[in-house]
N, C-alpha and C positions, 0 to 999 in steps of 0.2 A: 504493500500500500504506500509506503514512504517513497518508493521509487516512482510511482505514478504521480504522486504529489509533486515530487521534484521535477518530473517531466512537464507537468502542467505549469509549474512556476517558471521554469526555464523558457517554455514556449511563450508565455505572456510577456516575459522580459524581452524576448527577441522581437515580438510584435511591436512592443513599445519602442524599442530601438529602431526598427525599420521605419515606422511612421516618423520618428524624430529625425532620422537621416534624410528622408524625403523633404521634411519641412526645412531642414538645414539648407538644402539646395535652394528652396524658394526664398528663405530668409536672406541668404547672401546675394541672390540674383535680384532681389527686390521685386518678386513676382506680385502683380497687382491683386490677385484674388485671395491672398492670405492676409489676415488682420495685422500682423506685426512683421516687419522686416528690418534690415539694418538701417533703412532710411525712412521707415514709417512706424509709428508706435506712440507711446505716451509722450506728451509734451512735458518739458521740464521748465521750472521757473527761471533757470539760468544755465549757461554753458557749464559752469563749475559743478552745478548740481547733477547735470547729465554725465559729466566726466567721472564724478565720484561713484555714481550708481553703476555705470558701465564698467569701470575698473573693478568694483566689488564683484560684479557678476562674473567677469573674466577670472578674477581671483578664486571665486568659489569653484569654478570648473577646474582650474589648474590644480588647486589643492586636492580636490576629490580625485581627479584623474591620476595625478602622479603619486599621491599618498597611498591610494588603494592598490597601485601597481607594484609597490615595493614589496620585496620578499618577506620582510619582517612583519608588515601589516597583514599580509596574506596568512602567515603562520598564526598571528593572533586571531584573525577572523575565523579560521578553520578550527581553532581550539574550542569554539562553541557553536559554530555553524557547520553543517554537513559539507564536506569537501566538494560534493557533486554540484552544489549550487553557489560556490564561491564566485565563479566566473559570471554566472547569471546575475548575481547580486551587484557585481561591479558594473555590468552592462546597464542594469536598472538604475543605479545611482548616477552613472554618467549621463544617461538619458534624462534623468530628472534635473541634473544641473544644467543641461542644455535647454530643456523646456523652460526652466526658470529664466535663463538668459534671453531666450526668444520672447518670452512674455513681458519681461520688465525692461528690456533694452530701451535706452533713450537715444533717439536720433540726434545728431549734432548738426548745427547750421554750417554752411560753407561748402564750396565746391572746389575740389582739387583739379579735376579735369572732367570734360564732357565731350565725347567725340560725336560728331554729327554725320560724318560720311557713312553711308549704309554699309559699305564693304568693311569698314573698320569695326562697326558695331557687330556685324555678323561674325567677323573673324574672332573678336574677343569673346563673344558668347560661345562660339564653337570651341575656343581654347578652354574656357571654363568648363564646358561639358566634357571635354577630354580629361580635364583634371579630376572631375567627379568620377568618370569612368575608370580612371587609373586608381582612385581610392578604392572603389568597389572591387575591381578585378584583382587588385593586390591582395585583398582578403582571401580570395579564392586560391591564389598562388600559394599562400601560407596554408590555411585551412579555415575557410569561412565559418563553418559550423563549430569548430573548436574555439575559434577566436571569440565567438559570441555565446559560448556556453551550451550549445545544443548537444554536442557530442558527450559532454560530461553528464548532462541530465539523462540522456538516452542510455548511457552506460550504467546509470543507477537502477535501471529496471532489472527484475529478477533474470538471472541467466546471462546478463551482459557484463562486460568488463571494460574499463577505460584504459586505453593506451595512448600516450601522447603522440601527436602526429610525427611522422618521420621528418627529420631535418633535411632541408633541401636548399640548393643554390642553383636556381635556374630561372629562366625567363627574365623578369625585371631585376631580380636579385643578382644577376651577373653584371648589370649596368650600374645600379645604385644599391646601397644597403637599406635604404628606407624609401621605397617607391610610394608607399601609402602616404607618407608625410609630404613627399614631392607633389602628389596629386592635390593635397589640401592647399599647399602654397599656390599652385597654379590656379585652383578654383577661387581662392580668396582674392587674388590680385588681378585676374583677367576680367575686367569689367569696363564697359564703355563709359560709365559714369562713376567717378570716384568722389564720394562725399567725404566730409570730415569724419563722420561717424564710421563710414566704411573703412577709411584709412586707419582709424584707431583700431578697429576690429582686425584688419589685415596685419598691422604692425604687431599688435599684442599677440595674436595667435601665431604668427611666424616666429616671434621671439620665444614664445612658449615651446614651440616645436623644436627649435634649436637647443633649448635647455633640456627638454624632455629626452631628447636623443642621448644626451650625456648620461643621464641617470639610467636609461634603458641599456646603453652599451656597457656601462659599468656592471650591471647585472649579468649581461651576456658574457663578459670577460670572466666574471666570477664563476659562472656556470660552465663555460666551455674552454676557458683558459687560452693556451697558445694558439689553438685552432682559430678562435675568433680574432685574436690579435693579427694573425697572418692575413685573414680575410679582410680585416679593416684596413690593412696596409695596401691591399691590391684593388679594392673596390671603393669608389667615391661614396661619401656619406649620403648626399642628397642631390647633387648636381651630376648628371650623367657625363659631363665632359671634364677632363679628358677621359675617354673610356680606357679601361685597362687593356694592355696588349698581351698580358700573360694569362694563361688559363688557370683559374682558381680551383682549388680542391673543393670537394663537397663540403658545404658549410652550414652549420645550424642557423636557422632563422627563428628568433624568438617572437612571441606575440607582441604586436604593436599596441600598446595600451595608452 
């Protein structure tokens, strides 16, 4: 019975994540048919008021995401929570932090750039779409269902057993170590209209990504040792140029959290 409850819990968490991911695309692209976007939402009494709220929202997500991803926190969490739902719980709380950000985000006045040429607008929207596609497809290169907790709760069913996904170094991961993060950076910056609020969002999230990579790679080095160090020397972190000219050995890819 506990296994079926875990499966139901993990499935609900995944559904919430998936809806949140779709809304994130609309939020960043300022799609008109959603109530709150990076450029539309609650009005603030002043620019400073908006900056404080937006910074706090970004901070909540950063602390939740990086804090819960740490190995020590996971050990503490699973000391009282079933191991099978640890990942699903992370996914649920990360989605909740994003939902709070989307709901309470305060747009900022001011325009950094606004392209009018049709070809430029379509080109940047296509580039942003490519970024989101890179994000989603990168999760499948790793193991989409493991990354978002579904394999773990499925393995909690009677007669099932969980085994971590095989470590791989192929496709995107031969060009960059963190293609998922690269996709986010592209999606956040490729916009024909860059408002002050969008710029704050893009700068803050890009800075967080670069910081989060340091924590993540520290964990990967601790887990995989010299193998990951050699891989890190041969494959660029997030920019695919210059591409490595030497063939890298099979290399573990950790979950991007």
